C-alpha positions as a Markdown table, in Angstrom:
| # | Residue | x | y | z |
|---|---|---|---|---|
| 1 | Met | 0.0 | 0.0 | 0.0 |
| 2 | Ser | 1.4 | 3.4 | -1.0 |
| 3 | Leu | 0.2 | 6.0 | 1.5 |
| 4 | Arg | 2.1 | 8.8 | -0.1 |
| 5 | Val | 0.6 | 8.0 | -3.5 |
| 6 | Ile | -2.8 | 7.9 | -2.0 |
| 7 | Leu | -2.4 | 11.3 | -0.3 |
| 8 | Arg | -1.1 | 12.7 | -3.5 |
| 9 | Ile | -4.1 | 11.6 | -5.4 |
| 10 | Leu | -6.5 | 12.7 | -2.7 |
| 11 | Gly | -4.9 | 16.2 | -2.8 |
| 12 | Leu | -5.2 | 16.3 | -6.6 |
| 13 | Leu | -8.9 | 15.2 | -6.5 |
| 14 | Leu | -9.7 | 17.7 | -3.8 |
| 15 | Met | -8.3 | 20.5 | -5.8 |
| 16 | Leu | -10.2 | 19.3 | -8.8 |
| 17 | Phe | -13.4 | 19.2 | -6.7 |
| 18 | Ser | -12.9 | 22.8 | -5.6 |
| 19 | Leu | -13.5 | 23.8 | -9.3 |
| 20 | Thr | -17.1 | 22.5 | -8.9 |
| 21 | Met | -17.8 | 25.4 | -6.6 |
| 22 | Leu | -17.2 | 27.9 | -9.4 |
| 23 | Pro | -20.5 | 27.4 | -11.2 |
| 24 | Pro | -22.6 | 28.2 | -8.0 |
| 25 | Thr | -20.4 | 31.2 | -7.5 |
| 26 | Leu | -21.4 | 32.5 | -11.0 |
| 27 | Ile | -25.0 | 31.6 | -10.3 |
| 28 | Ser | -24.8 | 33.7 | -7.1 |
| 29 | Leu | -23.4 | 36.7 | -9.0 |
| 30 | Trp | -26.0 | 36.3 | -11.7 |
| 31 | Phe | -29.0 | 36.3 | -9.3 |
| 32 | Arg | -27.2 | 38.7 | -6.8 |
| 33 | Asp | -28.2 | 36.6 | -3.9 |
| 34 | Gly | -25.1 | 37.7 | -1.9 |
| 35 | Val | -23.8 | 34.1 | -1.2 |
| 36 | Trp | -20.8 | 34.1 | -3.5 |
| 37 | Ser | -18.3 | 34.5 | -0.7 |
| 38 | Ala | -19.4 | 31.2 | 0.9 |
| 39 | Phe | -18.3 | 29.4 | -2.3 |
| 40 | Ile | -15.0 | 31.4 | -2.6 |
| 41 | Ser | -14.2 | 30.4 | 1.0 |
| 42 | Gly | -15.0 | 26.8 | 0.2 |
| 43 | Ile | -12.7 | 26.9 | -2.9 |
| 44 | Ala | -9.9 | 28.5 | -0.8 |
| 45 | Ile | -10.1 | 25.9 | 2.0 |
| 46 | Ser | -10.4 | 23.0 | -0.4 |
| 47 | Val | -7.4 | 24.1 | -2.5 |
| 48 | Ala | -5.3 | 24.9 | 0.5 |
| 49 | Thr | -6.0 | 21.4 | 2.0 |
| 50 | Gly | -5.4 | 19.8 | -1.4 |
| 51 | Leu | -2.0 | 21.5 | -1.7 |
| 52 | Leu | -1.1 | 20.3 | 1.8 |
| 53 | Leu | -1.8 | 16.7 | 0.8 |
| 54 | Tyr | -0.2 | 17.0 | -2.7 |
| 55 | Leu | 3.0 | 19.0 | -2.4 |
| 56 | Pro | 4.9 | 16.8 | 0.1 |
| 57 | Asn | 4.0 | 13.7 | -2.0 |
| 58 | Arg | 4.1 | 15.2 | -5.6 |
| 59 | Arg | 7.0 | 12.9 | -6.6 |
| 60 | Ser | 5.4 | 9.7 | -5.4 |
| 61 | Gln | 4.3 | 7.9 | -8.5 |
| 62 | Lys | 3.2 | 4.3 | -8.6 |
| 63 | Glu | 0.5 | 2.2 | -10.4 |
| 64 | Leu | -2.5 | 1.8 | -8.1 |
| 65 | Arg | -3.4 | -1.6 | -6.9 |
| 66 | Ile | -7.0 | -2.6 | -6.1 |
| 67 | Arg | -6.2 | -2.3 | -2.4 |
| 68 | Asp | -5.3 | 1.4 | -2.9 |
| 69 | Gly | -8.5 | 1.8 | -4.9 |
| 70 | Phe | -10.6 | 0.8 | -2.0 |
| 71 | Ile | -8.9 | 3.4 | 0.3 |
| 72 | Ile | -9.1 | 6.2 | -2.2 |
| 73 | Ala | -12.8 | 5.5 | -3.1 |
| 74 | Ala | -13.9 | 5.5 | 0.6 |
| 75 | Met | -11.7 | 8.5 | 1.6 |
| 76 | Phe | -12.6 | 10.4 | -1.6 |
| 77 | Trp | -16.3 | 10.2 | -1.0 |
| 78 | Thr | -15.9 | 11.0 | 2.7 |
| 79 | Val | -13.4 | 13.9 | 2.1 |
| 80 | Leu | -15.4 | 15.4 | -0.7 |
| 81 | Ala | -18.7 | 15.3 | 1.2 |
| 82 | Leu | -17.0 | 16.9 | 4.2 |
| 83 | Phe | -15.5 | 19.7 | 2.1 |
| 84 | Gly | -18.7 | 19.9 | 0.0 |
| 85 | Ser | -20.6 | 20.9 | 3.2 |
| 86 | Leu | -18.5 | 24.1 | 3.6 |
| 87 | Pro | -20.8 | 26.4 | 1.5 |
| 88 | Leu | -23.8 | 25.1 | 3.4 |
| 89 | Met | -22.2 | 26.2 | 6.7 |
| 90 | Leu | -21.0 | 29.5 | 5.4 |
| 91 | Phe | -23.8 | 31.1 | 3.4 |
| 92 | Gly | -25.0 | 33.4 | 6.2 |
| 93 | Glu | -28.6 | 33.7 | 7.4 |
| 94 | Gly | -30.2 | 30.2 | 7.4 |
| 95 | Ser | -26.9 | 28.4 | 7.1 |
| 96 | Leu | -26.7 | 24.9 | 8.5 |
| 97 | Gly | -24.8 | 23.6 | 11.5 |
| 98 | Ile | -22.0 | 21.1 | 11.1 |
| 99 | Thr | -24.1 | 17.9 | 11.5 |
| 100 | Asp | -26.9 | 19.2 | 9.2 |
| 101 | Ala | -24.5 | 20.5 | 6.6 |
| 102 | Val | -22.5 | 17.2 | 6.4 |
| 103 | Phe | -25.8 | 15.3 | 6.3 |
| 104 | Glu | -27.1 | 17.4 | 3.4 |
| 105 | Ser | -23.7 | 17.2 | 1.5 |
| 106 | Phe | -23.5 | 13.4 | 1.9 |
| 107 | Ser | -27.2 | 13.1 | 0.9 |
| 108 | Gly | -26.4 | 15.1 | -2.3 |
| 109 | Leu | -23.2 | 13.4 | -3.3 |
| 110 | Thr | -24.5 | 9.9 | -2.6 |
| 111 | Thr | -27.7 | 10.8 | -4.5 |
| 112 | Thr | -29.8 | 9.9 | -1.5 |
| 113 | Gly | -32.0 | 13.0 | -1.6 |
| 114 | Ala | -32.9 | 13.1 | 2.1 |
| 115 | Thr | -32.9 | 16.6 | 3.4 |
| 116 | Val | -32.8 | 18.4 | 6.8 |
| 117 | Ile | -33.9 | 21.7 | 5.3 |
| 118 | Thr | -37.4 | 23.2 | 5.5 |
| 119 | Gly | -38.3 | 26.3 | 3.5 |
| 120 | Ile | -36.3 | 25.2 | 0.5 |
| 121 | Asp | -38.3 | 27.6 | -1.7 |
| 122 | Phe | -36.7 | 30.5 | 0.2 |
| 123 | Leu | -33.0 | 29.5 | -0.1 |
| 124 | Pro | -30.6 | 31.6 | -2.2 |
| 125 | Glu | -30.6 | 30.4 | -5.8 |
| 126 | Ser | -26.9 | 29.5 | -5.7 |
| 127 | Ile | -27.4 | 27.2 | -2.7 |
| 128 | Leu | -30.4 | 25.6 | -4.5 |
| 129 | Tyr | -28.2 | 25.1 | -7.6 |
| 130 | Tyr | -25.3 | 23.8 | -5.5 |
| 131 | Arg | -27.5 | 21.0 | -3.9 |
| 132 | Gln | -28.6 | 19.9 | -7.3 |
| 133 | Gln | -25.1 | 19.9 | -8.7 |
| 134 | Leu | -23.9 | 17.8 | -5.8 |
| 135 | Gln | -26.3 | 15.1 | -6.9 |
| 136 | Trp | -25.4 | 15.4 | -10.6 |
| 137 | Leu | -21.7 | 14.9 | -9.8 |
| 138 | Gly | -22.4 | 12.0 | -7.4 |
| 139 | Gly | -24.8 | 10.3 | -9.9 |
| 140 | Met | -22.4 | 8.9 | -12.4 |
| 141 | Gly | -19.7 | 8.9 | -9.7 |
| 142 | Ile | -17.1 | 11.6 | -9.3 |
| 143 | Val | -14.6 | 8.7 | -9.1 |
| 144 | Val | -15.5 | 7.6 | -12.7 |
| 145 | Leu | -15.0 | 11.2 | -13.8 |
| 146 | Ala | -11.7 | 11.2 | -12.0 |
| 147 | Val | -10.7 | 7.9 | -13.8 |
| 148 | Ala | -11.0 | 9.8 | -17.0 |
| 149 | Ile | -8.6 | 12.5 | -15.7 |
| 150 | Leu | -6.2 | 10.5 | -13.6 |
| 151 | Pro | -4.1 | 9.0 | -16.5 |
| 152 | Thr | -3.2 | 12.5 | -17.6 |
| 153 | Leu | -1.8 | 13.0 | -14.1 |
| 154 | Gly | 0.3 | 9.9 | -14.3 |
| 155 | Val | -2.0 | 7.6 | -12.3 |
| 156 | Gly | -3.7 | 4.4 | -13.5 |
| 157 | Gly | -7.4 | 4.2 | -13.0 |
| 158 | Met | -8.6 | 0.6 | -13.2 |
| 159 | Ala | -8.3 | -0.1 | -9.5 |
| 160 | Leu | -10.4 | 3.0 | -8.7 |
| 161 | Tyr | -13.0 | 2.2 | -11.5 |
| 162 | Arg | -13.6 | -1.3 | -10.1 |
| 163 | Thr | -14.4 | 0.0 | -6.6 |
| 164 | Glu | -16.8 | 2.6 | -7.9 |
| 165 | Ile | -19.0 | 0.9 | -10.5 |
| 166 | Pro | -22.1 | -0.5 | -8.8 |
| 167 | Gly | -23.2 | -4.1 | -9.1 |
| 168 | Pro | -21.6 | -7.6 | -8.8 |
| 169 | Leu | -20.2 | -7.7 | -12.4 |
| 170 | Lys | -17.4 | -5.1 | -12.0 |
| 171 | Asp | -14.9 | -6.2 | -14.5 |
| 172 | Ser | -16.9 | -5.5 | -17.7 |
| 173 | Lys | -15.5 | -2.6 | -19.7 |
| 174 | Leu | -17.3 | -0.9 | -22.6 |
| 175 | Thr | -14.1 | -0.1 | -24.4 |
| 176 | Pro | -10.6 | -1.6 | -24.3 |
| 177 | Arg | -9.2 | 1.4 | -22.4 |
| 178 | Ile | -10.6 | 2.2 | -19.0 |
| 179 | Thr | -10.2 | 6.0 | -19.6 |
| 180 | Glu | -12.3 | 5.8 | -22.8 |
| 181 | Thr | -14.9 | 3.8 | -20.9 |
| 182 | Ala | -15.1 | 6.5 | -18.2 |
| 183 | Lys | -15.3 | 9.2 | -20.8 |
| 184 | Ala | -18.0 | 7.3 | -22.8 |
| 185 | Leu | -20.1 | 7.0 | -19.6 |
| 186 | Trp | -19.9 | 10.8 | -18.9 |
| 187 | Tyr | -20.7 | 11.7 | -22.5 |
| 188 | Ile | -23.9 | 9.6 | -22.3 |
| 189 | Tyr | -24.6 | 11.1 | -18.8 |
| 190 | Ala | -24.2 | 14.7 | -20.0 |
| 191 | Thr | -26.2 | 14.1 | -23.2 |
| 192 | Leu | -29.1 | 12.6 | -21.1 |
| 193 | Thr | -28.9 | 15.6 | -18.8 |
| 194 | Leu | -29.1 | 18.1 | -21.6 |
| 195 | Ala | -32.0 | 16.3 | -23.2 |
| 196 | Cys | -33.8 | 16.2 | -19.9 |
| 197 | Met | -33.3 | 20.0 | -19.4 |
| 198 | Ile | -34.6 | 20.8 | -22.8 |
| 199 | Ala | -37.7 | 18.6 | -22.3 |
| 200 | Tyr | -38.4 | 20.3 | -19.0 |
| 201 | Met | -38.1 | 23.8 | -20.5 |
| 202 | Leu | -40.4 | 22.8 | -23.4 |
| 203 | Ala | -42.9 | 21.6 | -20.7 |
| 204 | Gly | -42.9 | 25.0 | -19.0 |
| 205 | Met | -40.1 | 25.1 | -16.5 |
| 206 | Ser | -37.8 | 28.1 | -16.3 |
| 207 | Trp | -34.2 | 27.5 | -17.4 |
| 208 | Phe | -33.0 | 27.5 | -13.8 |
| 209 | Asp | -35.6 | 24.9 | -12.6 |
| 210 | Ala | -35.1 | 22.8 | -15.8 |
| 211 | Leu | -31.3 | 22.8 | -15.2 |
| 212 | Ser | -31.6 | 22.0 | -11.5 |
| 213 | His | -34.2 | 19.2 | -11.9 |
| 214 | Ser | -32.4 | 17.7 | -14.9 |
| 215 | Phe | -29.3 | 17.3 | -12.6 |
| 216 | Ser | -31.3 | 15.4 | -9.9 |
| 217 | Thr | -33.5 | 13.4 | -12.4 |
| 218 | Val | -30.7 | 11.9 | -14.4 |
| 219 | Ala | -28.7 | 11.3 | -11.2 |
| 220 | Ile | -31.8 | 9.6 | -9.7 |
| 221 | Gly | -31.2 | 11.9 | -6.7 |
| 222 | Gly | -34.5 | 13.5 | -5.8 |
| 223 | Phe | -33.4 | 17.0 | -4.6 |
| 224 | Ser | -35.7 | 19.8 | -5.8 |
| 225 | Thr | -35.7 | 23.6 | -5.7 |
| 226 | Tyr | -39.1 | 23.4 | -4.0 |
| 227 | Asp | -40.4 | 21.9 | -0.8 |
| 228 | Ala | -43.3 | 20.3 | -2.8 |
| 229 | Ser | -40.7 | 18.7 | -5.2 |
| 230 | Ile | -42.1 | 17.9 | -8.7 |
| 231 | Gly | -45.6 | 18.3 | -7.3 |
| 232 | Tyr | -45.0 | 22.1 | -7.2 |
| 233 | Phe | -45.5 | 22.3 | -11.0 |
| 234 | Asp | -48.7 | 20.3 | -11.0 |
| 235 | Ser | -48.1 | 19.4 | -14.6 |
| 236 | Ala | -48.8 | 15.9 | -16.1 |
| 237 | Thr | -46.3 | 16.7 | -18.9 |
| 238 | Ile | -43.5 | 17.5 | -16.5 |
| 239 | Glu | -44.3 | 14.4 | -14.4 |
| 240 | Met | -44.2 | 12.1 | -17.5 |
| 241 | Ile | -40.9 | 13.6 | -18.6 |
| 242 | Cys | -39.5 | 13.0 | -15.2 |
| 243 | Val | -40.8 | 9.4 | -15.2 |
| 244 | Gly | -39.2 | 8.8 | -18.6 |
| 245 | Phe | -35.8 | 10.0 | -17.6 |
| 246 | Met | -35.9 | 8.3 | -14.2 |
| 247 | Leu | -36.6 | 5.1 | -16.0 |
| 248 | Ile | -33.8 | 5.7 | -18.6 |
| 249 | Ser | -31.3 | 6.4 | -15.8 |
| 250 | Ala | -32.3 | 3.3 | -13.9 |
| 251 | Phe | -31.1 | 1.2 | -16.8 |
| 252 | Ser | -27.5 | 0.2 | -17.0 |
| 253 | Phe | -25.5 | 2.8 | -18.8 |
| 254 | Ser | -23.7 | 0.1 | -20.7 |
| 255 | Leu | -27.0 | -0.6 | -22.4 |
| 256 | His | -27.2 | 3.1 | -23.4 |
| 257 | Phe | -23.6 | 2.8 | -24.7 |
| 258 | Ile | -24.5 | -0.2 | -26.8 |
| 259 | Ala | -27.7 | 1.4 | -28.1 |
| 260 | Trp | -25.7 | 4.5 | -29.2 |
| 261 | Arg | -23.0 | 2.5 | -30.8 |
| 262 | Glu | -25.2 | 0.1 | -32.7 |
| 263 | Lys | -28.1 | 2.5 | -33.3 |
| 264 | Ser | -30.6 | 0.0 | -31.9 |
| 265 | Leu | -33.1 | -0.1 | -29.0 |
| 266 | Met | -33.5 | -3.9 | -29.0 |
| 267 | His | -30.9 | -4.4 | -26.4 |
| 268 | Tyr | -33.2 | -3.0 | -23.7 |
| 269 | Phe | -35.8 | -5.7 | -24.4 |
| 270 | His | -33.2 | -8.5 | -24.6 |
| 271 | Asp | -31.4 | -7.6 | -21.5 |
| 272 | Pro | -32.7 | -9.7 | -18.5 |
| 273 | Glu | -32.1 | -7.0 | -15.9 |
| 274 | Ala | -33.8 | -4.3 | -17.9 |
| 275 | Arg | -36.7 | -6.6 | -18.7 |
| 276 | Phe | -37.1 | -7.6 | -15.1 |
| 277 | Leu | -37.1 | -3.9 | -14.0 |
| 278 | Met | -39.8 | -2.9 | -16.6 |
| 279 | Leu | -42.1 | -5.8 | -15.6 |
| 280 | Phe | -41.5 | -5.1 | -11.9 |
| 281 | Leu | -42.5 | -1.4 | -12.3 |
| 282 | Leu | -45.4 | -2.3 | -14.5 |
| 283 | Ala | -46.8 | -4.8 | -11.9 |
| 284 | Leu | -46.2 | -2.4 | -9.0 |
| 285 | Ser | -47.9 | 0.5 | -11.0 |
| 286 | Val | -51.0 | -1.6 | -11.7 |
| 287 | Ile | -51.3 | -2.6 | -8.0 |
| 288 | Thr | -50.8 | 1.0 | -6.8 |
| 289 | Val | -53.2 | 2.6 | -9.3 |
| 290 | Leu | -55.9 | 0.1 | -8.7 |
| 291 | Ser | -55.6 | 0.5 | -4.9 |
| 292 | Leu | -55.8 | 4.3 | -5.2 |
| 293 | Trp | -58.9 | 4.0 | -7.4 |
| 294 | Leu | -60.7 | 1.3 | -5.3 |
| 295 | Thr | -60.1 | 3.4 | -2.1 |
| 296 | Asp | -61.3 | 6.6 | -3.8 |
| 297 | Thr | -58.0 | 8.3 | -2.8 |
| 298 | Tyr | -58.0 | 10.1 | -6.1 |
| 299 | Asp | -60.1 | 10.4 | -9.2 |
| 300 | Thr | -59.3 | 8.3 | -12.3 |
| 301 | Val | -56.8 | 10.7 | -13.9 |
| 302 | Arg | -55.0 | 11.8 | -10.8 |
| 303 | Gly | -54.8 | 8.3 | -9.4 |
| 304 | Leu | -53.1 | 7.2 | -12.6 |
| 305 | Arg | -50.7 | 10.2 | -12.6 |
| 306 | His | -49.7 | 10.0 | -9.0 |
| 307 | Gly | -49.7 | 6.2 | -8.8 |
| 308 | Val | -47.3 | 5.7 | -11.8 |
| 309 | Phe | -45.1 | 8.7 | -10.8 |
| 310 | Gln | -44.6 | 7.6 | -7.2 |
| 311 | Val | -44.0 | 4.0 | -8.1 |
| 312 | Val | -41.2 | 4.9 | -10.6 |
| 313 | Ser | -39.8 | 7.6 | -8.3 |
| 314 | Val | -39.6 | 5.4 | -5.2 |
| 315 | Ala | -38.7 | 2.1 | -6.9 |
| 316 | Thr | -35.8 | 3.6 | -8.8 |
| 317 | Thr | -34.7 | 5.3 | -5.6 |
| 318 | Ala | -35.1 | 8.8 | -7.1 |
| 319 | Gly | -37.3 | 10.1 | -4.3 |
| 320 | Phe | -39.2 | 12.9 | -6.1 |
| 321 | Ser | -42.8 | 13.4 | -5.0 |
| 322 | Val | -46.1 | 14.7 | -6.4 |
| 323 | Ala | -48.0 | 13.4 | -3.3 |
| 324 | Asp | -47.3 | 12.3 | 0.2 |
| 325 | Phe | -47.3 | 8.5 | -0.4 |
| 326 | Ser | -46.8 | 7.8 | 3.3 |
| 327 | Met | -50.4 | 8.9 | 3.8 |
| 328 | Trp | -51.8 | 6.5 | 1.2 |
| 329 | Pro | -54.2 | 3.8 | 2.4 |
| 330 | Gly | -53.5 | 0.2 | 3.5 |
| 331 | Ala | -50.1 | -1.4 | 2.7 |
| 332 | Leu | -49.2 | 0.9 | -0.2 |
| 333 | Pro | -46.6 | 3.0 | 1.7 |
| 334 | Phe | -44.9 | -0.1 | 2.9 |
| 335 | Leu | -45.1 | -1.8 | -0.5 |
| 336 | Leu | -43.6 | 1.2 | -2.3 |
| 337 | Phe | -40.9 | 1.6 | 0.3 |
| 338 | Val | -39.9 | -2.1 | 0.1 |
| 339 | Ala | -39.7 | -1.7 | -3.8 |
| 340 | Ala | -36.7 | 0.7 | -3.3 |
| 341 | Phe | -34.7 | -2.2 | -1.8 |
| 342 | Val | -34.6 | -3.6 | -5.4 |
| 343 | Gly | -33.4 | -0.3 | -6.8 |
| 344 | Gly | -32.0 | 0.3 | -10.3 |
| 345 | Cys | -29.9 | -1.9 | -12.6 |
| 346 | Ser | -26.2 | -2.5 | -12.0 |
| 347 | Gly | -24.2 | 0.2 | -13.7 |
| 348 | Ser | -27.0 | 2.8 | -13.4 |
| 349 | Thr | -27.3 | 5.9 | -11.2 |
| 350 | Gly | -30.0 | 4.2 | -9.1 |
| 351 | Gly | -29.5 | 2.9 | -5.5 |
| 352 | Gly | -30.9 | -0.2 | -3.8 |
| 353 | Met | -29.4 | -3.7 | -3.9 |
| 354 | Lys | -29.6 | -3.7 | -7.7 |
| 355 | Val | -31.9 | -5.7 | -9.9 |
| 356 | Ile | -29.3 | -8.2 | -11.0 |
| 357 | Arg | -28.7 | -9.3 | -7.4 |
| 358 | Ile | -32.5 | -9.8 | -6.8 |
| 359 | Ile | -32.6 | -11.9 | -10.0 |
| 360 | Leu | -29.7 | -14.0 | -8.9 |
| 361 | Ile | -31.2 | -14.5 | -5.4 |
| 362 | Ile | -34.5 | -15.6 | -6.9 |
| 363 | Lys | -32.8 | -18.0 | -9.3 |
| 364 | Gln | -30.6 | -19.5 | -6.6 |
| 365 | Gly | -33.7 | -20.0 | -4.5 |
| 366 | Met | -35.4 | -21.8 | -7.4 |
| 367 | Arg | -32.3 | -23.9 | -7.9 |
| 368 | Glu | -32.3 | -25.0 | -4.3 |
| 369 | Ile | -36.0 | -26.1 | -4.6 |
| 370 | Met | -35.1 | -28.1 | -7.8 |
| 371 | Arg | -32.2 | -29.7 | -5.9 |
| 372 | Leu | -34.7 | -31.0 | -3.3 |
| 373 | Ile | -36.5 | -32.8 | -6.2 |
| 374 | His | -33.4 | -33.8 | -8.1 |
| 375 | Pro | -30.6 | -34.1 | -5.4 |
| 376 | Asn | -27.9 | -35.3 | -7.9 |
| 377 | Ala | -28.7 | -32.9 | -10.7 |
| 378 | Val | -26.1 | -30.2 | -11.7 |
| 379 | Ile | -28.2 | -27.1 | -12.2 |
| 380 | Ala | -26.6 | -23.9 | -13.5 |
| 381 | Val | -27.8 | -20.5 | -12.5 |
| 382 | Lys | -28.4 | -18.5 | -15.7 |
| 383 | Val | -29.2 | -14.9 | -16.4 |
| 384 | Gly | -30.5 | -14.9 | -20.0 |
| 385 | Lys | -28.3 | -17.4 | -21.8 |
| 386 | Val | -25.2 | -16.8 | -19.7 |
| 387 | Ser | -24.3 | -19.2 | -16.8 |
| 388 | Val | -23.3 | -17.3 | -13.7 |
| 389 | Pro | -20.1 | -18.5 | -12.0 |
| 390 | Asp | -20.6 | -19.9 | -8.5 |
| 391 | Ser | -18.2 | -17.3 | -7.2 |
| 392 | Ile | -20.5 | -14.4 | -8.2 |
| 393 | Ala | -23.5 | -16.3 | -6.9 |
| 394 | Gln | -21.8 | -16.7 | -3.5 |
| 395 | Ala | -20.7 | -13.0 | -3.5 |
| 396 | Val | -24.4 | -12.0 | -4.0 |
| 397 | Trp | -25.5 | -14.0 | -1.0 |
| 398 | Gly | -22.5 | -12.6 | 0.9 |
| 399 | Phe | -23.6 | -9.1 | 0.0 |
| 400 | Phe | -27.2 | -9.8 | 1.0 |
| 401 | Ser | -26.3 | -11.3 | 4.4 |
| 402 | Val | -24.0 | -8.4 | 5.3 |
| 403 | Tyr | -26.6 | -5.9 | 4.0 |
| 404 | Val | -29.3 | -7.4 | 6.3 |
| 405 | Met | -26.9 | -7.5 | 9.3 |
| 406 | Leu | -25.8 | -3.8 | 8.8 |
| 407 | Phe | -29.4 | -2.7 | 8.3 |
| 408 | Phe | -30.3 | -4.4 | 11.7 |
| 409 | Leu | -27.3 | -2.8 | 13.5 |
| 410 | Met | -28.0 | 0.7 | 12.2 |
| 411 | Leu | -31.7 | 0.3 | 12.9 |
| 412 | Val | -31.0 | -0.6 | 16.5 |
| 413 | Gly | -28.5 | 2.3 | 16.7 |
| 414 | Val | -31.1 | 4.9 | 15.4 |
| 415 | Met | -33.8 | 3.5 | 17.7 |
| 416 | Ala | -31.4 | 3.8 | 20.6 |
| 417 | Thr | -31.3 | 7.6 | 20.1 |
| 418 | Gly | -35.1 | 7.7 | 20.8 |
| 419 | Val | -36.5 | 7.5 | 17.3 |
| 420 | Asp | -39.7 | 5.4 | 17.0 |
| 421 | Gln | -39.6 | 2.1 | 15.1 |
| 422 | Val | -41.3 | 3.1 | 11.9 |
| 423 | Thr | -39.2 | 6.2 | 11.5 |
| 424 | Ala | -36.0 | 4.4 | 12.3 |
| 425 | Trp | -36.7 | 1.5 | 10.0 |
| 426 | Ser | -37.6 | 3.7 | 7.1 |
| 427 | Thr | -34.8 | 6.3 | 7.5 |
| 428 | Val | -32.2 | 3.6 | 7.7 |
| 429 | Gly | -33.7 | 1.8 | 4.7 |
| 430 | Ser | -33.9 | 5.1 | 2.8 |
| 431 | Ala | -30.3 | 6.0 | 3.6 |
| 432 | Leu | -28.8 | 2.5 | 2.8 |
| 433 | Asn | -30.8 | 2.4 | -0.5 |
| 434 | Asn | -29.9 | 6.0 | -1.3 |
| 435 | Leu | -33.7 | 6.7 | -1.7 |
| 436 | Gly | -34.5 | 9.9 | 0.3 |
| 437 | Pro | -38.1 | 9.8 | 1.4 |
| 438 | Ala | -39.1 | 8.0 | 4.6 |
| 439 | Leu | -42.2 | 7.1 | 6.6 |
| 440 | Gly | -43.2 | 8.1 | 10.1 |
| 441 | Glu | -42.0 | 11.3 | 11.7 |
| 442 | Ser | -39.4 | 12.0 | 8.9 |
| 443 | His | -41.9 | 11.7 | 6.0 |
| 444 | Thr | -41.3 | 15.4 | 5.1 |
| 445 | His | -37.7 | 16.0 | 6.3 |
| 446 | Tyr | -35.0 | 14.7 | 8.6 |
| 447 | Gly | -34.3 | 17.9 | 10.4 |
| 448 | Asp | -35.9 | 16.9 | 13.7 |
| 449 | Met | -33.9 | 13.7 | 14.1 |
| 450 | Pro | -31.2 | 13.5 | 16.9 |
| 451 | Ser | -27.7 | 14.4 | 15.8 |
| 452 | Ile | -26.3 | 10.9 | 16.5 |
| 453 | Ala | -29.0 | 9.4 | 14.4 |
| 454 | Lys | -28.1 | 11.7 | 11.5 |
| 455 | Trp | -24.4 | 10.6 | 11.7 |
| 456 | Ile | -25.5 | 6.9 | 11.6 |
| 457 | Leu | -27.6 | 7.7 | 8.5 |
| 458 | Val | -24.6 | 9.5 | 6.9 |
| 459 | Leu | -22.6 | 6.2 | 7.4 |
| 460 | Ala | -25.6 | 4.3 | 5.9 |
| 461 | Met | -25.6 | 6.6 | 2.8 |
| 462 | Leu | -21.8 | 6.0 | 2.3 |
| 463 | Leu | -22.2 | 2.3 | 2.7 |
| 464 | Gly | -25.1 | 2.2 | 0.2 |
| 465 | Arg | -23.3 | 4.4 | -2.4 |
| 466 | Leu | -20.1 | 2.3 | -2.3 |
| 467 | Glu | -22.0 | -1.0 | -2.0 |
| 468 | Ile | -20.9 | -1.9 | 1.5 |
| 469 | Phe | -17.9 | -4.1 | 0.9 |
| 470 | Thr | -15.8 | -1.3 | -0.5 |
| 471 | Val | -16.1 | 0.4 | 3.0 |
| 472 | Leu | -16.2 | -2.7 | 5.2 |
| 473 | Val | -13.0 | -4.2 | 3.7 |
| 474 | Leu | -11.1 | -1.3 | 5.3 |
| 475 | Phe | -12.0 | -2.6 | 8.7 |
| 476 | Thr | -10.6 | -6.1 | 8.2 |
| 477 | Pro | -7.1 | -6.9 | 9.7 |
| 478 | Ala | -6.2 | -8.9 | 6.5 |
| 479 | Phe | -6.5 | -5.7 | 4.4 |
| 480 | Trp | -3.8 | -4.0 | 6.3 |
| 481 | Arg | -1.3 | -6.9 | 6.4 |
| 482 | Arg | 1.6 | -6.7 | 4.0 |
């Protein structure tokens, strides 16, 4: 392990991250909201710290190993979220305390979308923009962006890429060169964002709202510039645009790459993971809309609009809202919330456990049932026409068991701070799945939760974003042995 190389890279990346505070500075000057100095201070502190890490280690150059990648990925997200909280602490009247600012920053960068802020409508425009930008940067993964830049700085990126890409199949590359893969992902990501912004503007949003919401839509983040979220606009057109882009972003970006390269959409229908997600959302939408109609919660049109929107928003872990689904009748709130545990496809900007893992768990369960009937049979687990190696199947069960154990431990931790069971269960699930909305006392915001509970949820967000093992491996003695 090369500590000096790691510190050098962290210093470089922190200085690069400081550049992301320039756009909100310009937004502040454009709208004359008087908050530009908070971002300038954030830039100065970030650059100064980056230089302190970089300069003493600038001559340390060495190819990164996968072990170094784990450390950098975990430290990078932690350090960036901490420094990303600076403008939220420094913008003057209404600024956040340390705990709330760090919570909001982590929620943004991990694309969770949980907020501690009330009165979002009255925040300065530059702070509103900055929250949305945090989600956009976190969506495709700042580390993937860094991978595209690192080789120009004399650092190899594959070790970092493998720790950042979500899902159990981490070794698949879209192009022979990892740098080109990272660039291709960001080109697709930026193109989708631009298309989403234009669509929102054509539907009636201002350029500022369209830009802000395109960031959080394509990132499947859920932050909004209004307390009422997408419901503020009360527009069926805007809601359907949002649903469309949430769905696109919940598919694997490798499918988007193949569709662009081969000029064909058939891959979406042939891919088992994408097909499962579409059928899952369709079934959930039918159940939800019928339930809303049969209980007379809404009229026919509004029941269809709100039902479909909330299903896609919650199940893909975006977290936008047009209605308070926690107040819906019967088991609907619980059903929608549990759907978020499935999440998006691997290699997407969505959270949750990922569709491919759910497919593999179901198929392995079916295989065990078949083995009871045919004890001597050799039954392969297949996804589509591809047999899944037992090592990946075992890794999926390992992930699931650790996921459940961590969920239980953090649930107990949050409840120990005095939070009721429903609120604790839903906030931990929301943070670990990078969802945002919760049930119980935190169904509107997390601001009233105890400080210790917020720090536990910050850890849950990080674990969810880096898919648990990337963080947990750092706490094993074997990792630190030479």
